[in-house]
N, C-alpha and C positions, 0 to 999 in steps of 0.2 A: 512073379520071380521066375516059372518055364517059360512063360513068354521071351522073358529077358535071356533066357540060359539061348532058347533057340534059334532069336535075334542076332546073338551076339556070333554063337558057331555060323550061320550063313554070314551074314558080312565079313569073318572072318576066315570063312575056307569058300565058300563058291564066288567071292566078290575081292577076290584077294588083290587083284590089280587094281581095284577103286578104291582111291582114298580118301576124295573128297566129293562130300555132296549137299546137297538142296535142302533145308529145313523150311516147310511148310508151315507156320502155325498159324491159328484160328479158337475161337471158342465156339463150338457147335450148343444150341437151346435144344433140351429136350424135356418137352411137357411133361407134367407128372400131376395125377390126382390123390398121389398120398397125402396123407394128414401132416406130414411134417413139409412137406414141398410150399418151398416159400414164393413168393414175388419176383423175378427175372426181372433186369431192366429194361426188357422188351413188353413188359407188362402183362404176362402171363404165367400160371405158376412151373416150375418145374425146377431147372437144375442150368448150369451154364461151364459145360467141363470143356478145359484145354486141349485142344489133341497138335502133337507134333508130328508132321509125315514126311520121311524123305522122298522129295519126287523121285529119285531115280529107281528105286522099285516100289514104292508104295506101304513099304512100311512104316506102320504106326509106333514110332519111337517111344512117343512116351503120352499120354491119358492121365490128365491131373483131374479127377471125380471132385468138385470143391464141396468141404464138409462144414455142417455147422451153419453161422451168421455167413460165411463165404457166397453161399449159393444164391444169394439175390443182389452181390457184388458184380459189380462192372468186369468186363473178362481185360479191359485194361492194368488191372490190380494184379501186379507180382510179375511182369512182364519177363523183366531180367533174370529174375530165379529161375523160372521155367524155361529159355535159354539157357543158362549154366545145368539144368536139371538134365536138359535135351544133349547138350555137349557132352555129359559125362558118360552119357549112355553107349556112347559109341567107342568099338575098342580100341587099344592103341593100334596106333599106326592111320587112323582114321578121324576125319576132321568135320567140322562144316564150313563149308566154306562160302555157301550162299545162303539168304536168308529172306525169306518173304514173306510178307503177311498185311491184314490191313490196316486201318488206322485205330483198333487199339494198342496197336506197338508204335503208333505215334509219338515216343516218349525218348527224354532227352539222354536221359541215363543207360537206354538200354543201345538209342545210336551208338553213344560212345563206348559204352562194352563192344558190340562191334566191330567199330573202327579199329579198338584198339587190338582185336583179335586178328583184323585183317580181312573182316570177312565181308564181302561183296551185299549188298543189301537193298533191297524196295522194297518201301512200306507207304500204302496209302496213306497221304497227310489228312490231318484234319485242317477242313477249313474254313478255320477262325481268324482273326481281324487281320493278324500279320500274312497269314498266306493272302487273303483277299486281297490284302493292297501289293504284294510281291505280285500277283494275278494282274490286276488293275494296269501296273504299268509297265505291260508288254506292249513294246511298241505295235501297231498293227499290223507294219511290212513283215515280222517273224514269224504270223499266224502262217501255217502251210498245209495242207492237205498229203498226210502220207501215202494214199492213192488217191489218182485221179477219181472224182466221184464217189468218194468212201460217204461220204455224208459228214464227215466230221474234221476238224484241224489239230495242231499239234503245234505246241511250243515247249521252247526252254530255258529257265532262268537258274538262277542262284540265289539259295535263300538258307538260312541258319535260324536255329532256335538260343533264346537267352542262355541253354545251358549246356550246349552243343561245342564240341570243342572242336570241330570243325563245319565248315561251311559246307552245303552238299549241290546237288544238283535237284530242281524241280522241274518236273516233266508236265507238263498240263495240257488236256485234251477237252475241247471246246465244241459244243454240239447247238445247232440253232433250237431254241425251245418250237415244241410244235403249237404249244396254247399257251393263255398266260395261267400262270399258278398261283393261288393265295400265298400270301408271305413270300413269295420269289420275286426278285427285282431283276431288270437286265435281258436282253434277248439271248443271251447263252445261260447252257447249264456244265458245269464245270465238272472236272474226277482231274484232281492232283496226284504223282507219284513222287516223296522224296528220296533219291537212292543214290548211291555211288556207281550205281552200276554202268559199267563201258560200255561206249557204242552208241550207237542208233537211241536217240530219246526215245522213239515210237515202241522202242524192244521192250520197254520197261511197264508199259501201258497194259 
């Protein structure tokens, strides 16, 4: 309560002119040896609290320390509720205008919520069968190096999920595998970002 009051005061008084913020949401693993600590989804004993930081000033807007059986849950749970709670923490006249997160947030319900609120977002895409198929269909002539000699290429396509209300951009980065990896196929390693962010696709990576 004290932290929330102090943060609200600073956002209202010292950042009066700043009305739009970027929310960076992610879970962090805290290993613990306490008797009640359970296995996290990463295979160690501990906890997986969710954190929401404002990029513009570095404030931790919300930290959600998962209790009880939720301790060993994947961070993908409760993403919409967490975003809504972060939004409510901002004082009147302030809003979350941009949202960035990893693949735990790659969920249709959250994407629809962000779109409905007019939020610009960039979320690491799960490389499921649908995403792999879309990436595999990108014509070779569309791959380009954003900077000559940087060692990787970028391409863009359009994608949608079964329950998303709108299609979105899929920005894909690929780099040549330096050695063969067990259970991996193909000459490239890929990283994909789903986004409605305007501008050059390389900016979203």
